[in-house]
ROZA-864256 format. One record per residue: residue number from 1; residue in three letters; y, x, z of N, C-alpha, C in turn. Coordinates in steps of 0.1 Angstrom, whole numbers, plus 2048, in hexadecimal, padded with zeros to 3 digits. Layout:
ROZA-864256
   lofi   voke   n_v   n_u   n_w   ca_v   ca_u   ca_w   c_v   c_u   c_w
    NUM    ALA     Y     X     Z      Y      X      Z     Y     X     Z
...
end
This chain:
ROZA-864256
   lofi   voke   n_v   n_u   n_w   ca_v   ca_u   ca_w   c_v   c_u   c_w
      1    MET   438   32D   175    435    33F    17C   423   340   17F
      2    ARG   422   34B   173    410    349    175   406   353   17D
      3    ALA   3FD   34F   180    3FB    35F    187   3EC   35F   181
      4    ILE   3EA   36A   180    3DC    372    17B   3D5   37C   183
      5    ASP   3C9   37A   18C    3C3    37C    196   3B7   389   18E
      6    VAL   3B8   395   18E    3B3    3A1    18B   3A4   3A4   191
      7    HIS   3A3   3A0   19E    39F    3A2    1A7   39B   395   1AA
      8    ALA   38C   38F   1A6    388    381    1A8   376   386   1A8
      9    HIS   371   385   1B1    361    384    1A9   357   371   1AD
     10    LEU   34A   372   1A8    33F    370    1A4   338   36F   1AC
     11    THR   333   366   1B4    324    36C    1B3   31C   35A   1A8
     12    PRO   313   35F   1A3    30F    356    194   308   34E   19B
     13    GLN   309   33D   194    302    335    196   2EF   337   195
     14    CYS   2EC   340   18C    2E5    346    188   2DD   34B   18C
     15    PHE   2DF   351   197    2DB    35A    1A4   2D8   34D   1B8
     16    TRP   2E2   343   1B4    2E2    337    1BF   2D7   332   1BA
     17    GLN   2D8   32D   1AE    2CB    323    1AB   2BF   32A   1AA
     18    ALA   2C0   337   1AB    2B3    33E    1AB   2AC   341   1B7
     19    THR   2B5   341   1BF    2B1    341    1CA   2AC   338   1D6
     20    ARG   2B3   329   1D0    2AD    31F    1D8   29F   320   1D8
     21    ASP   29F   321   1EA    294    319    1EF   289   327   1F1
     22    GLY   28F   331   1F5    28E    340    1F6   285   344   1E9
     23    GLY   28B   33C   1DE    288    348    1D0   290   353   1CF
     24    SER   28F   35A   1C5    292    366    1C3   298   367   1B9
     25    TRP   2A3   374   1B5    2A7    373    1A7   2A6   386   1A1
     26    HIS   29B   387   198    297    393    197   29C   39B   1A4
     27    GLY   292   396   1B0    28B    3A0    1B5   299   39B   1BF
     28    LEU   2A8   393   1C5    2AE    394    1CD   2A8   389   1D2
     29    ARG   2B3   384   1DF    2B0    376    1DE   2B9   37B   1EE
     30    ARG   2B9   36A   1F2    2C4    36E    201   2BF   360   208
     31    GLU   2C5   364   217    2BC    362    226   2CD   35F   22C
     32    GLN   2CA   350   235    2D4    352    240   2D2   35E   249
     33    ASP   2DD   35C   252    2E3    369    25D   2E0   35B   269
     34    ALA   2DE   364   275    2DE    35A    283   2E9   352   27B
     35    ARG   2F4   353   282    303    349    27E   301   33D   271
     36    GLY   2F5   341   26A    2F3    338    25B   2FD   33E   24F
     37    ARG   2FE   347   253    30A    34B    245   2FD   350   23B
     38    GLU   2FE   34C   230    2F8    352    21F   2FB   365   223
     39    VAL   2ED   36A   221    2EA    37B    21D   2E2   37A   210
     40    LEU   2EB   384   20A    2E5    38C    1FE   2DB   394   200
     41    VAL   2CF   396   200    2C3    39C    203   2C8   3A4   1F3
     42    SER   2C4   3AB   1ED    2C6    3B9    1E3   2BE   3C7   1E3
     43    GLY   2AE   3C5   1E5    2A9    3D3    1EA   2AB   3D9   1F9
     44    ASP   2AF   3DE   1FD    2B3    3E2    20E   2C6   3DE   20F
     45    GLU   2CA   3DA   207    2D9    3D2    209   2DC   3C6   209
     46    ARG   2E2   3C5   216    2E8    3BA    215   2F2   3B7   218
     47    GLY   2F8   3AC   214    302    3A8    210   307   39B   213
     48    GLN   316   396   221    317    385    221   31C   384   213
     49    LEU   319   378   20D    322    36E    209   32A   35E   20A
     50    PRO   337   362   211    33D    358    211   337   34C   20E
     51    PRO   33E   341   211    33C    332    208   33E   330   202
     52    ARG   34E   331   1FE    34E    330    1EB   34B   33B   1E6
     53    ALA   33F   33D   1E8    337    34B    1E3   330   341   1D5
     54    SER   32F   339   1D8    324    32A    1D5   329   31E   1CA
     55    TRP   338   324   1C9    33E    319    1C2   33F   31D   1B6
     56    THR   33A   309   1AA    337    30D    1A6   34C   30D   199
     57    PRO   345   311   18F    355    314    184   361   30B   18B
     58    GLU   358   2FF   189    364    2F4    18E   365   2F3   196
     59    GLN   361   2F7   1A2    369    2F5    1B0   372   303   1B4
     60    ARG   36E   30F   1AC    379    31B    1AA   385   313   1A5
     61    LEU   385   312   195    38F    30D    193   397   304   19C
     62    ALA   393   2F9   19F    39C    2F1    1AD   3A0   2F9   1B6
     63    ASP   397   302   1BB    39E    311    1C3   3AB   316   1C4
     64    MET   3A5   31A   1B4    3B7    323    1AE   3C1   31D   1B2
     65    ASP   3B9   30E   1A7    3CB    304    1A8   3D5   306   1B6
     66    SER   3CC   302   1C1    3D0    300    1CF   3D7   30E   1D2
     67    LEU   3D2   31B   1CD    3DA    323    1CA   3E3   326   1C1
     68    GLY   3E8   323   1B6    3EF    325    1B2   3EB   332   1A9
     69    VAL   3DD   331   1A7    3D7    33D    198   3D8   332   18B
     70    ASP   3D6   33F   184    3D5    337    174   3C6   33E   172
     71    ILE   3C8   34D   172    3BB    351    16B   3B7   35A   179
     72    HIS   3A3   356   175    3A0    363    17C   399   36D   174
     73    VAL   399   37A   177    394    380    172   38A   383   178
     74    VAL   37A   37E   170    375    37F    17C   369   38A   179
     75    SER   35F   391   185    356    39A    186   351   390   188
     76    PRO   342   39A   18B    334    396    190   337   39E   1A0
     77    TYR   337   395   1AC    333    399    1B7   333   3A7   1B9
     78    ALA   333   3B1   1C2    332    3C1    1C2   323   3C2   1C5
     79    GLY   316   3B6   1D3    312    3B8    1D2   304   3B6   1C9
     80    PHE   308   3B8   1BC    303    3B1    1AE   305   3C0   1A9
     81    TYR   308   3C6   1A8    30E    3D7    1A3   2F8   3DD   1A0
     82    ASN   2F2   3DB   1AB    2E1    3E1    1AA   2DF   3F1   1A4
     83    TYR   2E9   3F8   1AE    2E8    404    1A9   2E0   406   1B2
     84    HIS   2D9   402   1B9    2CD    40A    1C4   2BD   407   1BB
     85    LEU   2C3   3F9   1B6    2B0    3F8    1B3   2AC   3FD   19D
     86    ASP   2A2   3F7   19C    2A1    400    190   2AB   3FA   188
     87    ALA   2AA   408   17B    2B0    3FB    171   2B9   3F2   16B
     88    ALA   2A7   3F0   169    2A2    3E7    161   2A8   3D5   165
     89    VAL   2A7   3D7   173    2AB    3CE    178   2BB   3C8   17F
     90    ALA   2C4   3D9   180    2CF    3D7    17D   2CF   3D1   172
     91    VAL   2CB   3DB   165    2CE    3D3    159   2D1   3C2   156
     92    VAL   2C8   3BE   15C    2C1    3AE    154   2CE   3A7   164
     93    THR   2CE   3AB   16D    2D8    3A7    174   2E3   3A8   16F
     94    SER   2EA   3B2   16D    2F9    3B0    169   2F7   3AB   159
     95    ARG   2ED   3A5   14D    2F1    3A0    144   2F0   38E   14B
     96    GLU   2EB   38B   14D    2E8    380    157   2F5   379   15A
     97    SER   2FC   388   165    30D    384    16B   318   381   15D
     98    ASN   314   38A   153    31E    389    14C   31E   37F   141
     99    ASP   312   37D   143    30C    36F    138   318   366   13E
    100    GLU   313   35E   149    31A    359    152   32C   357   154
    101    ILE   32C   361   156    33D    366    152   342   35E   146
    102    ALA   339   365   13C    33C    361    12F   341   350   12E
    103    GLY   338   34F   131    331    340    12C   340   334   130
    104    MET   345   337   142    34F    338    145   35E   33B   141
    105    ILE   35D   344   137    364    344    12F   36A   342   125
    106    GLN   35A   33A   11F    35A    335    10C   35F   326   117
    107    SER   35D   31E   120    361    314    121   36C   310   131
    108    TRP   375   31D   12F    385    31C    133   387   328   131
    109    PRO   38C   326   125    391    333    11D   39F   33B   125
    110    ASP   3A6   32E   12A    3BA    32F    12C   3B1   331   141
    111    ARG   3AB   330   146    3A7    333    150   3A2   340   157
    112    PHE   398   347   14F    38B    34C    152   38D   358   147
    113    ALA   38E   36C   14D    38A    375    144   384   37C   14C
    114    GLY   37B   387   147    36D    38D    14B   372   39B   14A
    115    LEU   36A   3A0   157    366    3AC    159   356   3AF   160
    116    ALA   350   3B6   156    341    3B5    156   33D   3BE   165
    117    THR   32D   3BD   166    326    3C5    171   326   3CC   162
    118    LEU   31F   3D8   166    315    3E4    160   30B   3E6   167
    119    PRO   2FC   3EE   164    2F2    3F2    16A   2F8   404   16A
    120    MET   2FF   40A   173    306    416    172   2F8   420   176
    121    GLN   2F0   41A   180    2E6    428    17F   2E5   42C   16F
    122    ASP   2E4   425   164    2DD    428    151   2E6   42B   14C
    123    VAL   2F2   430   14C    2F9    435    145   2F9   430   131
    124    ASP   2EC   42E   130    2EA    42A    11B   2EB   41F   11B
    125    ALA   2E4   41A   126    2E4    406    12A   2F7   402   130
    126    THR   2F8   40B   13B    306    407    13A   312   407   12C
    127    VAL   30E   40D   126    316    417    11E   312   402   116
    128    ALA   308   401   110    307    3F2    10B   308   3EB   110
    129    GLU   307   3EA   119    30B    3DC    122   31D   3D6   11E
    130    LEU   320   3E6   121    333    3E4    11D   338   3E1   10F
    131    GLU   32E   3E2   109    336    3E4    0F8   329   3D4   0F8
    132    ARG   325   3D2   0FE    320    3BE    0FA   329   3B8   0FC
    133    VAL   32E   3BC   10F    336    3B1    110   347   3B5   107
    134    MET   34D   3BD   109    358    3BD    103   358   3B8   0F4
    135    VAL   348   3BD   0E9    34F    3B9    0DE   34A   3AE   0D8
    136    ASN   340   3A6   0E0    33D    399    0E0   33D   38E   0EB
    137    LEU   33F   398   0F8    342    38B    0FD   351   389   0FD
    138    GLY   35B   392   0FC    369    38D    100   36B   394   10E
    139    PHE   36B   39F   111    368    3A0    122   37A   3A5   121
    140    LYS   37C   3AD   12A    382    3B4    12C   389   3BF   134
    141    GLY   37B   3C5   139    373    3D1    13F   368   3CF   147
    142    ALA   36A   3DA   150    35A    3D6    158   360   3E0   168
    143    MET   35B   3D6   176    35B    3D9    17F   34E   3E0   188
    144    ILE   350   3EE   18B    34A    3F9    192   34D   3FF   19E
    145    ASP   341   403   1A0    341    409    1B1   349   415   1AD
    146    ASP   34A   41F   1C0    351    426    1BE   34A   431   1BA
    147    LYS   33C   430   1BD    32B    43B    1C3   325   436   1B4
    148    VAL   31A   43D   1B1    312    438    1AB   306   43C   1B6
    149    ASN   2FE   43B   1BC    2F3    440    1C0   2F4   44F   1C9
    150    GLY   307   44C   1CD    307    45A    1D7   310   460   1CA
    151    LYS   30E   45F   1BE    31A    464    1B3   327   45F   1B4
    152    LEU   32C   46B   1B4    33D    461    1A9   341   468   19F
    153    LEU   34A   45A   19C    34A    45C    18C   34E   465   184
    154    ASP   354   46E   187    358    47D    181   34C   488   180
    155    GLU   33A   482   183    333    486    17C   331   48A   16F
    156    PRO   32D   496   166    329    491    15B   326   48E   153
    157    GLU   31A   485   15A    315    47B    153   319   46A   149
    158    PHE   320   46C   159    32C    460    156   338   462   147
    159    LEU   334   46B   141    343    46C    137   341   466   12D
    160    PRO   332   461   126    330    456    119   337   449   123
    161    PHE   332   445   130    337    43A    133   348   439   134
    162    TRP   34B   443   135    35F    43E    131   365   440   127
    163    LYS   35B   44C   11B    364    44B    111   35E   43E   10C
    164    ALA   355   430   10A    350    42B    103   35A   41F   10F
    165    ALA   35D   421   118    365    419    123   379   419   11A
    166    GLU   37B   42A   11A    388    429    10F   387   426   104
    167    GLN   378   42C   0FC    378    422    0EC   37D   415   0ED
    168    LEU   376   40F   0F7    373    400    0F5   385   3F5   0FB
    169    GLY   38B   3FC   105    395    3F7    106   395   3F3   112
    170    ALA   388   3F6   117    381    3EB    126   38A   3F1   131
    171    LEU   38E   3E7   13D    396    3EB    148   38B   3EB   155
    172    ILE   38D   3F3   156    37D    3F5    160   385   3F4   16D
    173    LEU   384   3ED   173    384    3EA    182   37F   3ED   18A
    174    PHE   387   3F8   199    375    401    1A3   379   3F1   1AA
    175    HIS   36C   3F5   1B4    370    3EF    1C2   360   3EC   1C5
    176    GLN   362   3F5   1D2    356    3F7    1DE   34A   3EE   1D8
    177    GLY   339   3F6   1DD    331    3F0    1DD   32B   3E6   1EA
    178    GLY   320   3EC   1EC    319    3EA    201   325   3F8   204
    179    ASP   31F   3FE   20B    31B    408    212   32B   40F   20A
    180    THR   332   414   214    345    41E    216   33E   42B   216
    181    VAL   34A   436   217    34A    442    21A   347   440   22B
    182    VAL   350   436   22C    34D    436    23E   349   433   245
    183    SER   33A   429   240    32F    422    244   324   42C   249
    184    PRO   31E   43B   245    31B    448    24F   31F   448   259
    185    ARG   32D   43F   25A    333    44A    268   336   43F   276
    186    ILE   33A   435   26F    339    425    274   335   413   26F
    187    ARG   332   413   277    330    405    273   334   3F8   278
    188    ARG   33E   3F7   27E    341    3F1    289   352   3ED   289
    189    TYR   355   3E4   28C    368    3DC    28C   367   3D8   27B
    190    HIS   35D   3D8   275    363    3D2    261   368   3E1   261
    191    LEU   368   3E9   262    36D    3FC    25C   364   400   24D
    192    PRO   35C   3FD   24D    354    403    241   35A   3F7   22F
    193    ASN   35D   3F0   236    364    3E6    230   379   3EA   22E
    194    SER   37C   3E7   23C    38D    3E7    23F   393   3F2   23B
    195    ILE   389   402   23C    391    40D    23D   385   418   233
    196    GLY   37A   40E   22E    373    417    226   373   41A   219
    197    ASN   378   40A   211    377    408    205   388   411   202
    198    LEU   393   40B   20B    39E    418    209   39B   427   208
    199    ALA   38E   42C   211    390    437    212   384   43F   204
    200    ASP   37B   433   1FF    374    432    1EF   37B   430   1E5
    201    ARG   387   42A   1E3    392    42C    1D9   39B   43B   1DA
    202    THR   39A   441   1E5    3A2    44B    1E2   39F   451   1DE
    203    LEU   38D   456   1DD    384    45F    1D9   383   464   1CA
    204    THR   383   452   1C7    382    451    1B5   390   453   1B2
    205    PHE   395   451   1B9    3A0    456    1B4   3A4   46A   1B9
    206    ALA   3A0   46F   1BE    39F    47D    1B9   397   481   1B1
    207    SER   38C   47B   1B3    37D    47F    1AA   384   47D   19C
    208    LEU   38C   474   199    38C    471    185   399   47B   186
    209    VAL   3A1   482   191    3A9    484    189   3A7   497   18B
    210    PHE   39F   499   191    39C    4AC    195   394   4AD   18D
    211    GLY   385   49D   18B    380    4A6    184   380   4A2   173
    212    GLY   38E   4A4   170    38D    4A2    167   38F   491   158
    213    VAL   387   487   161    388    47D    15A   392   478   151
    214    MET   39A   47B   155    3A6    472    151   3B0   479   148
    215    ASP   3AF   486   148    3B4    492    141   3A8   48D   130
    216    ALA   399   48B   136    392    489    124   391   47F   123
    217    CYS   395   476   12C    395    464    122   3AA   462   124
    218    PRO   3B2   464   11E    3C1    463    120   3C1   452   120
    219    ASP   3B8   44B   118    3BE    43A    10F   3B3   435   11A
    220    LEU   3AC   43B   12A    3A4    434    131   3B2   428   13E
    221    LYS   3A7   41B   13E    3B3    411    144   3A4   413   151
    222    VAL   3AE   414   162    3A1    413    168   3B1   411   176
    223    CYS   3AA   400   17D    3B4    3FC    187   3A7   3FC   18F
    224    PHE   3AE   3FF   19A    3AE    402    1B0   3AC   3F6   1B0
    225    SER   3A0   3F6   1B4    3A3    3E5    1C3   3AD   3EA   1CC
    226    HIS   3AF   3E0   1DB    3B2    3E2    1E2   3C3   3ED   1E2
    227    GLY   3CA   3ED   1D7    3D5    3F4    1DA   3CF   400   1D3
    228    GLY   3C9   40A   1D0    3C1    414    1CE   3C1   421   1D9
    229    GLY   3BB   419   1E4    3B8    41F    1F1   3C4   422   1F6
    230    TYR   3BD   42D   1FE    3CD    438    202   3D5   446   1F6
    231    ALA   3CC   440   1E7    3D4    446    1DF   3E2   452   1DF
    232    CYS   3EC   441   1E0    3FC    442    1E1   3FC   44B   1EA
    233    TYR   3F8   446   1F5    400    44E    204   3F8   456   204
    234    GLY   3EF   45C   202    3EB    46F    1FF   3E9   475   1F7
    235    VAL   3F1   470   1E9    3F2    479    1DE   3FB   486   1E3
    236    GLY   403   487   1E7    405    493    1ED   400   49F   1F1
    237    ARG   3F6   49B   1F9    3E9    4AA    1FD   3E1   4AB   1FC
    238    MET   3DC   4A0   1EB    3D5    4A3    1E0   3E0   4AC   1D7
    239    ASP   3E9   4AB   1D7    3F5    4B6    1CD   3F4   4C1   1D6
    240    ARG   3F5   4C3   1DE    3F7    4CD    1EE   3EB   4D9   1E6
    241    ASN   3DD   4D5   1EA    3D2    4D7    1E8   3D2   4DB   1DA
    242    TRP   3D0   4D4   1CB    3D4    4D8    1C2   3DD   4EA   1BA
    243    ARG   3E1   4E5   1C7    3EC    4F0    1C3   3E5   4FB   1C8
    244    SER   3DD   4FB   1CE    3D7    505    1D7   3CF   50B   1CD
    245    MET   3C6   505   1C5    3BF    507    1BF   3C0   50F   1B5
    246    SER   3B6   51B   1AF    3BA    51F    1A4   3B7   51E   19D
    247    ALA   3BD   521   18B    3BD    51C    184   3AD   51C   182
    248    GLU   3A6   523   17D    399    521    17A   392   512   17F
    249    GLU   399   510   18E    391    503    197   395   4F8   191
    250    ARG   3A0   4FA   18E    3A4    4ED    187   3A6   4EA   177
    251    ARG   3A0   4D8   17D    397    4D4    16C   3A2   4CB   169
    252    ASN   3AE   4C4   177    3BD    4BF    16A   3C4   4C4   16D
    253    PRO   3CC   4C6   15F    3D8    4CF    162   3E7   4CD   167
    254    GLU   3E6   4BB   16B    3F4    4BD    174   3F0   4B8   184
    255    ALA   3FB   4B8   18A    3F5    4B1    199   3F3   4A5   197
    256    PRO   3E9   4A4   1A8    3E1    496    1A3   3EF   485   1A2
    257    SER   3F8   48D   1AE    407    481    1A7   408   47F   19D
    258    ALA   404   489   19A    40D    485    184   3FF   479   182
    259    TYR   3F9   476   186    3F1    46B    17B   3EC   462   185
    260    LEU   3F6   45E   192    3F7    450    195   3FE   444   18D
    261    LYS   406   447   183    407    441    17C   3FC   438   172
    262    ARG   3F4   442   16F    3EA    43F    160   3E3   433   16B
    263    PHE   3DC   436   174    3D4    427    179   3E0   418   17F
    264    TYR   3D7   410   17F    3DE    405    181   3D5   3FB   190
    265    TYR   3E1   3F4   19A    3DB    3F7    1A4   3DE   3E1   1A3
    266    ASP   3D3   3E0   1B4    3D1    3D1    1B8   3DB   3D0   1C3
    267    SER   3E3   3C4   1C2    3ED    3C0    1CF   3E8   3BF   1DC
    268    ILE   3DB   3BF   1DB    3D2    3BE    1E9   3DC   3CC   1F8
    269    VAL   3E4   3C8   1FE    3E3    3D2    203   3E6   3CE   215
    270    TYR   3EE   3C1   211    3EC    3B5    21A   3FB   3B8   224
    271    THR   403   3C9   220    415    3C3    222   41B   3C6   218
    272    GLU   428   3C3   21C    435    3C0    213   432   3D0   211
    273    ALA   435   3D8   21D    43D    3E0    21B   433   3EF   215
    274    ALA   424   3E8   21B    416    3F5    215   41D   3EC   203
    275    LEU   41D   3E0   1FA    41D    3DE    1EC   429   3E4   1EA
    276    ARG   437   3E3   1EC    43E    3EB    1EE   441   3FB   1EC
    277    PHE   436   401   1F0    437    40F    1F1   42F   411   1E0
    278    LEU   427   40E   1E0    41A    40C    1D3   420   408   1C8
    279    ILE   431   401   1CA    431    3FB    1C2   437   406   1B8
    280    ASP   446   40D   1C2    44E    41E    1C2   44A   427   1BD
    281    THR   436   42B   1C4    433    432    1C4   42C   436   1B3
    282    ALA   421   427   1B1    420    425    1A6   427   41F   195
    283    GLY   42F   417   19C    431    412    18E   42F   403   191
    284    ILE   439   3FD   189    436    3F1    18D   430   3EA   181
    285    ASP   434   3EE   175    426    3EC    16C   41A   3EE   16E
    286    ARG   411   3F5   17E    408    3FB    17E   403   3EF   187
    287    VAL   408   3E3   18F    402    3DD    199   400   3D1   18D
    288    PHE   3ED   3CF   195    3EF    3BE    193   3EB   3B3   19D
    289    PHE   3E7   3AA   199    3EA    39F    1A6   3DE   39C   1AC
    290    GLY   3D5   39E   1B5    3C4    39F    1BB   3C7   395   1C6
    291    THR   3B9   38E   1C9    3BB    385    1D5   3AE   38B   1D7
    292    ASP   39E   390   1D9    396    395    1DA   391   384   1DB
    293    TRP   38F   37C   1D2    389    36D    1D8   375   372   1D2
    294    PRO   373   36D   1DC    377    35F    1E9   372   36A   1F8
    295    TYR   371   372   1F7    368    376    201   37A   379   211
    296    ASP   373   383   218    378    37E    224   385   388   224
    297    MET   386   394   223    390    398    219   39F   394   214
    298    ALA   39B   38A   20F    3A6    384    207   3AF   37F   20B
    299    GLN   3BC   37E   209    3CB    37A    20B   3CC   36E   20E
    300    ASP   3D4   363   211    3D1    35B    219   3DE   358   20D
    301    TRP   3DC   34E   201    3EB    345    1FA   3ED   34F   1F7
    302    PRO   3E6   35A   1EC    3EE    368    1E8   3F8   363   1E1
    303    VAL   3F8   35C   1D8    405    35E    1CF   412   35C   1D8
    304    SER   412   351   1E1    418    34E    1E8   421   35A   1F0
    305    TRP   419   365   1F4    419    36D    1F8   426   377   1F4
    306    VAL   41C   378   1E8    424    381    1D9   433   37D   1DC
    307    LEU   435   36C   1D7    441    36B    1D6   44C   366   1E7
    308    SER   443   36C   1EC    451    36B    1F7   455   378   1F9
    309    LEU   451   383   1FA    451    390    1F9   464   394   1F6
    310    GLU   46A   399   1FC    47A    39A    1FB   480   3A5   1F8
    311    SER   472   3AE   1F9    479    3BB    1F1   475   3BF   1E5
    312    LEU   46A   3B0   1DD    469    3B3    1D1   475   3A8   1C9
    313    THR   479   3B4   1BA    482    3A6    1B7   479   39B   1AD
    314    GLN   47E   394   1A8    477    389    1A2   46E   38E   195
    315    ASP   47A   396   18B    470    3A0    180   460   3A8   185
    316    GLU   463   3AA   18F    458    3B5    198   44E   3AC   1A1
    317    LYS   452   3A1   19F    443    396    1A7   441   392   196
    318    GLU   447   38D   18E    43F    388    181   436   394   17B
    319    ALA   43E   39B   181    433    3AA    175   426   3AD   180
    320    ILE   429   3AA   18A    417    3AC    192   410   39A   191
    321    LEU   417   393   195    412    381    18C   406   384   185
    322    TRP   40E   386   179    409    388    16D   40D   38C   160
    323    LYS   41A   393   15D    41F    398    156   416   3A3   14F
    324    ASN   413   3AB   15E    410    3BC    15C   400   3B3   157
    325    MET   3F5   3AA   159    3EF    3A8    150   3EC   3A5   149
    326    GLU   3F2   39E   146    3F6    390    13B   3F4   3A0   12E
    327    ARG   3FB   3AB   134    404    3AF    123   3F2   3BB   120
    328    LEU   3EE   3BF   12F    3E4    3C9    12F   3D7   3C6   124
    329    LEU   3D7   3BB   129    3CA    3B3    128   3C9   3A6   118
    330    ASP   3D6   3A8   11C    3DB    39C    10E   3D4   392   114
    331    LEU   3D6   387   11A    3CD    37D    124   3DB   371   11D
end
């Protein structure tokens, strides 16, 4: 039984080395909080770095073996989006992060594949970097935030990016960055993460559908982390809203529910009932195995969890764990 993880992050060694002894990496640095935990400092944004984030590729491989994971589709840590910084900083940090992933792929081609990070505040630079990693480095796509400095990705300025992703066959994985839509209202109880990232994914689904992106780019490959948030559960309300709109207001010719099977979703939903609902709503061929390695919301023993689910057939388990990604990403 194989397992291919579409949702596994990298905090590159070049960052750890440059920030040793108080140094900085293109202006980014790290410090320790009151409990001795490592914290990334990027401009006015801060993000916690768990212990495994500093691990070398060899240490990562040993952990993958212990978990029963064969391949990590590696994506840089979301704290390195750097959309809020000068575009020149985001360009260089993206290139160096992506180059490190490329080195991992070259050294262990049977264990790693790549999803790039991109300087999304500069669309021209983003397209150039996406072309570089897809054509020259053999990446499978990129991971991006649900918003770029407050803008959702249905804004017309991002259409050249979507067209390039479609043409290059890139899988675009959506994963929240720092603040989520919940953050301005409450920061307690870890709710910006546990609720906010699901809300962000739902907003992204709605914006790409209602904004006409999925119709403008019919061959686009988009994957939503964390099971797509509340999109599958709340799509009936979106359909009701769509039916109440005038023909002039609509940019999507079909109801939102018709688009659910146009997207892919990872399996990090934590309960068997939620995963069963996702499969039944979106289709078994649209669900990928993901773990959120190495962060605190990652599931314990995720391969074993999928294999233990009584409501899934053996074929469904194999589709999620490896067959869907092997087929789509040619792994």
